[in-house]
C-alpha positions in Angstrom: 88.2 54.0 -129.2 89.7 57.0 -131.1 88.4 58.3 -134.4 91.6 57.2 -136.2 91.2 53.7 -134.9 87.5 53.7 -136.0 88.5 54.6 -139.5 91.4 52.1 -139.5 88.9 49.4 -138.6 86.6 50.5 -141.4 89.5 50.3 -143.9 90.5 46.9 -142.5 87.1 45.6 -143.1 86.4 47.1 -146.5 89.8 46.6 -147.9 90.0 43.1 -146.6 86.7 42.2 -148.2 87.7 43.7 -151.5 91.0 41.7 -151.5 89.3 38.5 -150.5 86.5 38.9 -153.1 89.2 39.1 -155.8 91.3 36.4 -154.3 94.3 38.7 -154.4 97.6 38.0 -152.7 99.0 40.7 -150.5 101.6 41.3 -153.2 99.0 41.8 -155.9 96.9 44.1 -153.6 100.1 46.1 -152.8 100.8 46.6 -156.5 97.3 47.8 -157.1 97.5 50.2 -154.2 101.0 51.4 -155.0 102.4 50.4 -151.6 104.5 47.7 -150.1 103.2 44.3 -148.9 104.1 45.3 -145.4 101.8 48.4 -145.7 98.9 46.2 -146.9 99.5 44.0 -143.9 99.4 47.0 -141.5 96.2 48.3 -143.1 94.6 44.8 -142.8 95.6 44.7 -139.1 94.2 48.2 -138.5 97.6 49.4 -137.4 98.1 52.2 -139.9 95.7 54.7 -141.6 96.2 54.8 -145.4 97.1 58.1 -147.0 94.3 59.7 -149.1 96.1 58.8 -152.3 96.2 55.1 -151.3 92.4 55.2 -150.6 91.9 56.9 -154.0 93.9 54.2 -155.8 91.9 51.5 -154.0 88.6 53.1 -155.1 89.9 53.5 -158.7 91.2 49.8 -158.8 88.0 48.5 -157.3 85.1 50.9 -158.2 82.5 49.3 -156.0 84.7 49.8 -152.9 83.2 52.3 -150.4 84.6 53.4 -147.1 82.0 54.7 -144.6 83.0 56.8 -141.7 80.5 58.8 -139.6 78.3 60.6 -142.1 80.7 60.3 -145.0 81.1 57.8 -147.8 84.4 57.7 -149.7 84.1 55.9 -153.0 85.5 56.3 -156.5 83.0 59.0 -157.3 84.0 61.0 -154.2 87.6 61.0 -155.3 86.7 61.8 -158.9 84.6 64.8 -157.9 87.0 66.1 -155.3 90.2 65.9 -157.3 91.1 69.4 -158.4 92.4 69.9 -161.9 96.0 71.1 -161.6 96.4 74.6 -163.0 99.8 75.2 -164.4 101.4 78.3 -163.0 104.3 80.2 -164.2 106.5 81.7 -161.5 106.9 85.4 -161.6 110.3 86.9 -160.9 110.0 90.1 -158.9 112.7 92.6 -158.2 113.7 92.9 -154.5 111.9 96.3 -154.3 108.7 94.9 -155.9 108.8 91.9 -153.5 109.2 94.2 -150.5 106.4 96.4 -151.7 104.1 93.4 -152.1 104.5 92.4 -148.4 101.6 92.7 -146.0 101.7 93.1 -142.2 101.5 89.3 -141.7 104.7 88.8 -143.7 106.9 90.8 -141.3 108.0 89.5 -137.9 110.1 91.9 -135.8 111.5 90.9 -132.5 114.0 92.3 -130.0 117.1 90.1 -130.2 119.3 91.8 -127.6 118.3 94.8 -125.5 121.3 96.8 -124.1 121.7 99.9 -122.0 122.8 102.1 -125.0 121.7 100.0 -128.0 119.1 97.7 -129.2 119.5 94.8 -131.6 116.4 93.5 -133.3 115.7 90.9 -136.0 113.4 91.2 -138.9 112.0 88.1 -140.5 110.4 88.5 -143.9 108.2 85.7 -145.2 107.8 85.8 -148.9 105.0 83.8 -150.5 106.4 80.7 -152.1 
C-alpha cells in the first residue's frame, strides 16, 4: 500500500470518528471543513487526500482531532505553530536597466535556436523574480 493511501486511511478513520462523535451530517461536516459533501464522501472512503488547509480547518473545528502518520502527529497545535504570519510586502518597481543588473547567472538561459552556415540564431530567456 502506498504512502498516500496509508494517510488517506488515517484521515478516513480520524475524520469519520470525529463526524460520528458529533453526530454530524455530511452536509454539516462539509460546511465545517469548507468543502463539498462529495469531497467529505471521498475523504471518508479514502479515495482522496485532503489539502493541508482542509486538515487545518478540521483541526480548528474539532481541537481534539489528531492525524497520525508515521512519526508525525498533525493536530490543531501543529497547524497553529507552523502557520507563518504573512508579512506584507510592497512591490518595488525597477527600471529595465536595474532589473537586468540585478540578474544572476541562473536567471539567464541562452540556447542556439537555428545554426546556419553563415549565421547563428540564438534565444535568450530572462527569468525575473516575481
